[in-house]
C-alpha positions in Angstrom: -20.7 -12.3 16.9 -16.9 -12.6 16.2 -17.8 -14.2 12.8 -18.8 -10.7 11.7 -15.1 -9.8 11.3 -14.7 -12.6 8.6 -17.2 -10.8 6.3 -15.8 -8.9 3.3 -16.9 -5.3 2.8 -19.3 -6.3 0.1 -20.9 -9.0 2.4 -21.1 -6.7 5.4 -22.6 -4.0 3.3 -25.3 -6.3 2.0 -26.0 -7.9 5.4 -26.3 -4.5 7.1 -28.7 -3.4 4.3 -30.9 -6.4 5.2 -30.8 -5.4 8.9 -28.9 -8.6 10.0 -26.7 -6.5 12.3 -25.8 -2.9 13.0 -22.6 -0.9 12.4 -22.1 -0.7 16.2 -22.2 -4.5 16.4 -19.7 -4.9 13.6 -17.4 -2.2 15.0 -17.5 -3.8 18.5 -16.6 -7.1 16.9 -13.5 -5.5 15.3 -12.5 -3.6 18.4 -12.7 -6.9 20.4 -10.5 -8.6 17.7 -8.0 -5.8 17.9 -7.8 -5.9 21.6 -7.1 -9.7 21.5 -4.6 -9.7 18.6 -2.8 -6.4 18.5 -0.3 -7.3 21.2 0.9 -10.1 19.0 0.7 -8.5 15.6 1.4 -4.8 16.4 -0.7 -3.6 13.4 -2.3 -0.6 15.2 -0.3 2.2 16.8 -3.4 3.9 18.0 -6.9 2.4 18.5 -9.7 5.0 18.4 -12.4 2.9 20.1 -14.6 5.8 21.3 -14.4 7.6 18.0 -15.2 4.4 16.2 -18.3 3.7 18.2 -19.5 7.3 17.9 -19.1 7.0 14.1 -20.9 3.7 14.0 -23.8 5.1 16.0 -24.1 8.0 13.6 -24.0 5.5 10.7 -26.8 3.4 12.2 -28.9 6.6 12.7 -28.3 7.6 9.0 -29.3 4.1 7.9 -32.5 4.3 10.0 -33.3 7.6 8.3 -32.8 6.0 4.8 -29.5 7.7 4.1 -26.7 5.3 3.2 -23.3 6.0 1.7 -21.2 3.5 -0.3 -19.2 2.4 2.8 -22.0 3.0 5.4 -21.0 1.6 8.7 -17.8 -0.3 7.4 -14.9 -0.2 9.9 -11.5 0.7 8.4 -7.9 1.0 9.5 -6.0 4.1 8.4 -2.2 4.1 7.7 -0.4 6.5 10.1 0.7 8.6 7.1 -2.8 10.0 6.6 -3.7 13.1 8.6 -6.8 12.4 10.8 -8.2 15.4 12.6 -7.4 15.4 16.3 -6.0 11.9 16.1 -2.4 10.6 16.4 -0.7 11.2 13.0 3.1 10.6 13.3 4.1 8.6 10.1 5.4 6.2 12.8 8.3 8.5 13.5 9.7 9.9 16.8 10.2 13.3 15.1 6.4 13.8 15.0 5.8 12.9 18.7 2.4 14.0 19.9 1.3 15.5 16.6 -2.5 15.6 16.2 -3.4 17.6 13.0 -6.3 20.1 13.0 -7.3 18.9 9.5 -8.3 15.7 7.6 -6.6 14.3 4.6 -8.8 14.4 1.4 -8.8 10.6 1.1 -10.0 9.9 4.6 -12.5 12.8 4.4 -13.9 11.0 1.3 -14.2 7.7 3.2 -16.0 9.3 6.2 -18.4 11.2 3.7 -19.3 7.7 2.4 -20.1 6.5 5.9 -17.0 4.5 6.8 -15.9 4.1 10.5 -12.3 4.7 11.7 -10.9 1.9 14.0 -7.5 3.5 14.4 -4.1 4.3 12.9 -2.0 1.5 11.4 1.7 0.8 11.9 4.1 1.4 8.9 7.7 1.9 8.1 8.9 5.3 9.3 7.8 7.9 6.7 7.0 5.0 4.4 10.7 4.2 4.0 11.1 0.4 4.1 10.1 -2.9 2.6 9.5 -4.9 5.8 7.8 -2.7 8.4 10.8 -2.9 10.6 11.8 0.8 10.6 8.7 2.0 12.6 9.4 3.8 15.8 6.7 1.6 17.3 8.4 -1.7 16.5 7.9 -4.2 13.7 4.5 -5.5 12.5 4.2 -9.3 12.6 2.8 -11.1 9.5 -0.3 -13.1 10.4 1.1 -15.9 8.2 3.7 -18.4 9.4 5.6 -21.0 7.4 4.3 -24.5 7.9 5.8 -26.2 10.9 7.4 -23.0 12.1 6.7 -20.4 14.9 9.2 -17.9 13.5 7.8 -14.3 13.1 7.7 -13.1 9.5 7.6 -9.5 8.1 4.3 -8.4 6.5 6.2 -6.3 3.9 6.4 -2.5 3.8 5.8 0.3 4.1 2.1 -0.5 4.5 2.8 -3.5 6.7 0.2 -2.6 9.4 -2.5 -2.1 6.7 -1.8 -5.5 5.1 -1.4 -7.4 8.4 -4.6 -5.8 9.9 -6.6 -6.8 6.8 -5.2 -10.4 6.7 -5.8 -10.9 10.4 -9.4 -9.6 10.3 -8.6 -6.5 12.4 -10.4 -4.2 10.0 -12.6 -4.7 6.9 -10.2 -2.8 4.7 -7.3 -0.3 5.0 -5.8 2.8 3.4 -2.2 2.5 2.3 0.3 4.3 0.2 2.7 3.2 -2.5 5.9 5.0 -3.5 7.9 2.1 -4.9 5.7 -0.9 -4.0 4.5 -0.2 -0.5 0.9 -1.3 -1.3 1.6 -4.2 -3.7 4.5 -5.9 -1.8 2.8 -6.2 1.6 -0.4 -7.3 -0.1 1.6 -10.1 -1.8 3.3 -11.1 1.5 -0.1 -11.3 3.4 -2.4 -12.9 0.8 -4.4 -9.7 0.4 -5.3 -7.5 -2.6 -3.6 -4.1 -3.0 -3.9 -1.5 -5.8 -1.7 1.5 -6.5 -3.9 3.6 -8.8 -2.5 5.9 -11.5 -0.6 8.8 -10.2 -3.1 11.6 -9.7 -6.2 9.3 -9.3 -6.2 10.0 -5.5 -5.4 13.2 -3.8 -2.1 13.3 -1.8 -3.3 16.3 0.3 -3.0 15.5 4.0 -0.7 12.5 3.5 2.8 13.0 4.9 5.1 13.3 1.8 8.0 10.9 1.1 8.6 11.4 -2.6 6.0 13.7 -4.1 6.3 12.6 -7.7 6.0 8.9 -6.8 3.6 8.7 -3.8 0.1 7.5 -4.4 -2.8 6.5 -2.1 -4.6 3.2 -2.5 -6.5 0.5 -0.6 -5.5 -3.0 0.8 -8.5 -5.3 1.0 -9.4 -9.0 1.4 -10.4 -9.5 -2.2 -10.6 -7.7 -5.5 -14.2 -6.6 -5.1 -13.5 -4.9 -1.7 -10.5 -3.1 -3.3 -12.7 -1.8 -6.1 -15.3 -0.6 -3.6 -12.6 1.2 -1.5 -10.9 2.9 -4.4 -14.2 4.3 -5.7 -14.6 6.2 -2.4 -10.9 7.1 -2.1 -10.4 8.6 -5.5 -11.3 12.2 -6.4 -10.0 15.4 -7.9 -8.9 17.9 -5.3 -8.3 21.6 -5.7 -5.8 21.3 -2.8 -3.6 18.9 -4.8 -2.6 20.2 -8.2 -1.3 16.7 -9.2 -4.8 15.1 -8.8 -6.5 14.6 -12.1 -9.9 15.8 -13.0 -11.4 12.7 -14.5 -14.6 10.9 -13.6 -14.1 8.1 -11.1 -15.7 4.9 -12.6 -17.8 2.4 -10.7 -14.9 -0.1 -10.4 -17.1 -2.8 -8.8 -19.2 -2.8 -12.0 -16.1 -3.9 -14.0 -15.9 -7.2 -12.1 -17.1 -10.3 -13.8 -16.5 -8.8 -17.2 -14.8 -11.0 -19.8 -11.1 -10.7 -20.6 -11.6 -12.4 -23.9 -9.4 -10.7 -26.5 -7.4 -8.7 -24.0 -3.7 -8.6 -24.8 -1.6 -9.4 -21.8 2.1 -8.5 -22.0 4.8 -10.7 -20.4 8.0 -8.7 -20.1 11.1 -10.8 -20.6 13.2 -8.4 -18.5 11.2 -9.6 -15.4 12.7 -13.1 -15.7 15.5 -12.3 -13.3 18.6 -14.5 -13.0 18.2 -16.7 -9.9 14.5 -16.1 -9.7 13.1 -18.7 -7.2 11.3 -21.6 -8.8 8.0 -21.0 -7.0 7.9 -17.3 -8.2 8.3 -18.5 -11.9 5.7 -21.3 -11.3 3.0 -18.9 -10.0 3.7 -16.6 -12.9 3.2 -19.4 -15.4 0.0 -20.3 -13.6 -1.3 -16.8 -13.9 -0.4 -16.8 -17.6 -2.3 -20.1 -18.1 -5.4 -18.8 -16.2 -5.7 -15.7 -18.3 -5.1 -17.7 -21.5 -7.9 -20.1 -20.5 -10.2 -17.1 -19.9 -9.6 -16.0 -23.5 -6.8 -13.4 -23.1 -4.1 -13.2 -25.7 -0.6 -13.6 -24.2 2.2 -11.7 -25.9 5.9 -11.3 -25.1 7.0 -7.7 -24.7 10.2 -5.9 -24.1 10.8 -3.2 -21.4 14.5 -2.7 -22.0 15.2 0.0 -19.4 13.8 -2.1 -16.5 17.3 -2.9 -15.2 17.9 0.7 -14.5 14.7 1.3 -12.6 15.8 0.3 -9.1 19.0 2.4 -9.1 17.2 5.4 -10.7 14.4 5.1 -8.1 16.9 5.1 -5.2 18.2 8.4 -6.5 14.9 10.1 -7.3 13.0 9.0 -4.1 15.7 9.9 -1.6 16.3 13.2 -3.3 12.6 14.1 -3.0 12.6 12.8 0.6 15.6 15.0 1.7 13.6 18.0 0.4 10.3 16.9 1.9 11.7 16.0 5.3 13.5 19.3 5.8 10.3 20.7 7.4 10.7 18.4 10.5 13.0 20.6 12.5 11.5 20.8 16.1 10.3 24.4 15.6 6.6 24.2 15.1 5.4 20.7 16.1 6.6 17.3 17.1 9.8 16.4 19.0 12.1 19.2 20.1 15.5 18.6 21.7 16.9 21.8 23.1 20.3 23.1 22.0 22.5 26.1 22.8 21.2 27.8 19.6 18.7 27.1 16.8 21.2 25.3 14.6 22.1 22.9 17.4 18.4 22.4 18.2 17.7 21.4 14.6 20.7 19.0 14.6 19.8 17.4 17.9 16.1 17.1 17.1 16.7 15.5 13.7 19.4 13.2 15.1 17.1 12.0 17.8 13.8 12.1 15.8 14.7 10.2 12.7 15.5 6.5 12.5 18.5 4.9 10.7 16.8 4.2 7.4 15.2 7.7 7.2 18.6 9.2 8.0 20.3 7.1 5.3 17.8 8.2 2.6 18.0 11.9 3.6 21.8 11.7 3.4 21.7 9.9 0.0 19.1 12.5 -1.3 21.1 15.5 0.0 24.2 14.1 -1.7 22.7 13.5 -5.1 21.1 17.0 -5.1 24.4 18.7 -4.0 26.4 21.0 -6.3 28.6 19.0 -8.6 26.5 15.8 -8.3 23.0 17.0 -9.3 23.7 16.5 -13.1 25.6 13.3 -12.6 22.9 11.6 -10.5 19.5 13.3 -10.1 19.3 14.7 -13.7 20.5 11.4 -15.2 18.0 9.4 -13.0 15.1 11.6 -14.3 16.2 10.9 -17.9 16.2 7.2 -17.2 12.7 7.6 -15.7 11.5 9.1 -19.0 12.9 6.1 -20.8 11.2 3.6 -18.5 7.9 5.5 -19.0 8.5 5.3 -22.8 9.0 1.5 -22.7 5.5 1.1 -21.2 4.0 3.6 -23.7 5.4 1.6 -26.6 4.0 -1.6 -25.3 0.5 0.0 -24.8 0.7 1.6 -28.3 1.4 -1.9 -29.7 -2.1 -2.9 -28.3 -1.1 -4.4 -24.9 -4.0 -3.9 -22.4 -2.2 -5.0 -19.3 1.1 -6.5 -18.2 1.5 -9.5 -15.9 4.5 -9.9 -13.7 5.4 -11.4 -10.3 4.7 -9.0 -7.4 7.7 -9.8 -5.3 11.0 -11.8 -5.7 10.2 -14.1 -2.7 7.6 -14.9 -0.1 7.7 -13.2 3.3 11.0 -13.4 5.1 11.9 -13.5 8.8 11.7 -10.4 11.1 15.3 -9.3 11.9 16.9 -11.2 8.9 20.6 -10.4 9.5 21.5 -10.7 5.8 19.0 -7.9 5.0 19.7 -5.8 8.0 23.5 -5.6 7.2 22.9 -4.9 3.5 20.3 -2.3 2.7 20.7 -2.9 -1.1 19.4 -6.5 -0.5 16.4 -5.1 1.2 15.9 -2.6 -1.6 15.8 -5.5 -4.1 12.3 -6.4 -2.7 11.0 -3.6 -4.8 12.5 -4.9 -8.1 9.1 -5.8 -9.7 7.2 -2.8 -8.4 9.3 0.4 -8.7 8.9 0.7 -12.5 5.1 1.3 -12.1 5.8 4.3 -9.8 8.5 5.7 -12.0 6.0 5.6 -15.0 3.0 6.8 -12.9 1.0 3.7 -13.9 -1.7 1.7 -12.0 -0.6 -1.7 -10.6 -2.5 -4.3 -8.6 -1.2 -7.2 -6.5 -3.5 -10.2 -6.3 -2.9 -13.5 -4.3 -2.1 -16.3 -6.8 -0.9 -19.3 -4.7 1.2 -20.6 -1.9 4.9 -21.4 -1.9 6.3 -24.8 -0.6 6.4 -23.3 2.9 2.6 -22.5 2.7 3.2 -18.7 2.4 1.2 -16.5 0.0 2.6 -15.4 -3.3 1.1 -12.6 -5.4 1.0 -11.6 -9.1 1.1 -8.0 -10.3 -0.9 -6.5 -13.1 0.2 -3.2 -14.6 -2.3 -1.2 -16.6 -2.6 1.8 -18.9 -3.0 5.2 -17.2 -6.4 5.6 -15.6 -7.6 2.2 -16.8 -7.9 0.6 -13.3 -11.1 -1.0 -14.4 -9.2 -3.3 -16.8 -6.9 -4.2 -13.8 -9.8 -5.0 -11.5 -11.5 -7.1 -14.2 -8.3 -9.1 -15.0 -7.3 -9.5 -11.3 -10.8 -10.8 -10.6 -10.2 -13.6 -13.2 -6.9 -14.5 -11.5 -8.6 -14.4 -8.1 -11.5 -16.7 -9.3 -8.9 -19.2 -10.6 -6.5 -19.1 -7.7 -9.1 -19.1 -4.9 -8.9 -17.2 -1.5 -6.0 -17.7 1.0 -6.2 -17.2 4.7 -3.6 -17.6 7.5 -4.0 -20.2 10.2 -4.8 -18.4 13.4 -2.0 -18.5 16.0 -2.4 -15.1 17.7 
């Protein structure tokens, strides 16, 4: 029965519809796989086996009664940033020790309403701050992929490293994730999975622990483009509890797959050709261009002149919003509390013990750029740069470009504990170089596996679309996926 875990969501959905197996059998297969693999991969911080089996039984009963949702009986993993009622929700931070919310995030509520089953909560960088899943209070996640001829542990990317690793290692059929500056697309590229950050406002942020409210967006990580389309359809909705969610109909994304890209204009931004770009990254980019050209798309060179300012502007805006959002974690109402002689000392001791180094660093940067005398020099200027970045994309789309093709990451997965990155945070931040512009402009972006580097590690390409035109991204990504083929890690765990 363990072969059940190798099925995609679409395959499992069709097989269960024919009565080939039940949701309980599928859920048990995943729980067995998690039990065997999680000690090595550390993708789950909490496995909800009893809840999963109860949900699977309820799903089987609904199916028997002829009531089936879009994700009926499909077992999913949930990033620890999403509030799940009565279940561990700690953003993988010590400061939220023991927190079990009495409410459900809108996105997960949508998934359960469509019949999905929760396997547990997935590891992540603390409060979604990181590009390698090494800042989690629960320890790093290990990438299921290894370089050929090596046993060295690699990072799965971040912050949604647990989501990407669990999907790649067949520990869930699909996973929820979030993306503030590349936290869906970068781990998807590092693990040979598909991840989409939808347009800002497409999914509700209600019940998701906030990092940077104007940048955060929920999205799925899945085995292939079709599964990502199925998941996003269920996740997306307007929500009265989130005023930034947009009241637009959610299309049937799966129906867009298989459509022709003939005549689509695909922009290639010259600013993404970075100095010192590894040969294999450029090679996979050229391959993607050739595949789309062969499929009938028109390739055009475009300019996004403010790209070079995106990373520095992002690392002012995001920490500024984080310092504001994380002020609520003070030890008074929930989570960790370290006693002090008075309330001020209790705040200080709780926050000092509760937050990890990277979170403290970003809070300090954010507090600094928002402080009197520096607000205009840093935060206000960064917001102006953000407007210019958004305008660059608007001009490209006004000129008729339908989607933009870029690399997803500047390299393949790197080693856990890489000293050069640990000692230089800016080097780690450079992992987001191709992805942050999309968040700054509020656009949709998808990462799709496109090949392997010389070490046998997956590389991804990124497609950036017009606002709320995720269908075009799915259709175009599907063409790349068909040309590139599917990639799976060799099992070692």
